[in-house]
C-alpha positions in Angstrom: 0.0 0.0 0.0 2.9 2.4 0.8 4.5 1.9 -2.6 1.2 2.5 -4.3 0.8 5.8 -2.4 4.4 6.7 -3.3 3.7 5.9 -6.9 0.3 7.6 -7.5 0.3 10.6 -5.2 3.3 12.5 -6.6 2.2 11.7 -10.1 -1.2 13.1 -9.4 0.4 16.4 -8.2 2.6 16.4 -11.3 -0.5 15.8 -13.6 -2.5 18.6 -11.9 0.4 21.1 -12.3 1.1 20.0 -15.9 -2.6 20.4 -16.8 -2.9 23.8 -15.2 0.3 25.0 -16.9 -0.6 23.5 -20.3 -4.1 25.0 -20.4 -3.1 28.3 -19.1 -1.0 28.6 -22.3 -3.3 26.8 -24.8 -7.0 27.1 -25.3 -8.6 23.6 -25.6 -11.0 24.8 -28.3 -8.0 25.7 -30.5 -6.3 22.3 -30.4 -6.6 20.7 -33.8 -5.1 17.8 -35.7 -5.2 18.1 -39.5 -7.6 21.1 -39.2 -10.1 19.0 -37.2 -10.9 19.9 -33.6 -9.6 17.3 -31.1 -12.3 17.9 -28.4 -15.9 18.9 -28.5 -15.8 20.6 -25.1 -13.3 21.9 -22.7 -14.0 19.5 -19.9 -13.2 16.5 -22.1 -9.9 18.2 -23.1 -9.0 18.8 -19.5 -9.9 15.2 -18.5 -8.0 13.5 -21.3 -4.9 15.6 -20.9 -5.0 15.1 -17.1 -5.2 11.3 -17.5 -2.4 11.3 -20.0 -0.2 13.5 -17.8 -1.0 11.3 -14.8 0.1 8.2 -16.8 3.4 9.8 -17.7 3.8 10.8 -14.0 3.2 7.3 -12.9 5.7 6.0 -15.4 8.3 8.6 -14.2 7.7 7.9 -10.6 7.9 4.1 -11.1 11.3 4.5 -12.7 12.5 6.6 -9.8 11.2 4.1 -7.3 12.9 1.3 -9.2 16.2 3.2 -9.2 16.1 4.1 -5.5 16.6 0.5 -4.5 20.0 -0.4 -3.1 22.3 -2.1 -5.5 22.5 -5.2 -3.3 18.8 -5.7 -3.8 18.9 -5.1 -7.5 21.9 -7.3 -8.2 21.0 -10.1 -5.8 24.4 -9.8 -4.1 24.5 -11.0 -0.5 27.9 -10.7 1.3 29.1 -13.8 2.9 28.4 -14.1 6.7 31.2 -13.0 8.9 31.9 -14.9 12.1 33.4 -12.5 14.7 34.7 -15.4 16.8 36.9 -16.6 14.0 39.1 -13.6 14.4 41.2 -13.2 17.5 40.9 -9.9 19.3 44.0 -7.8 18.8 45.5 -5.8 21.7 47.8 -2.9 21.2 
């Protein structure tokens, strides 16, 4: 559950900021592809862009969570056990 929260919450914030920034610059009614309007109303443009931005945010956050693992966990390396009784205590 904790990893899901770490995955979806930051990407939600990223998507909200990206949507706000994008539509403060571009009007959804003016978005066209081959001279055809992409969206019939503004709400559908906001919703589609938000979901796409959220998907990219989830992908980005998943990569970050994957890379933040320690290298021992990623590579499967386990150091050999050390027996402290095998080494005599040195006195100076």
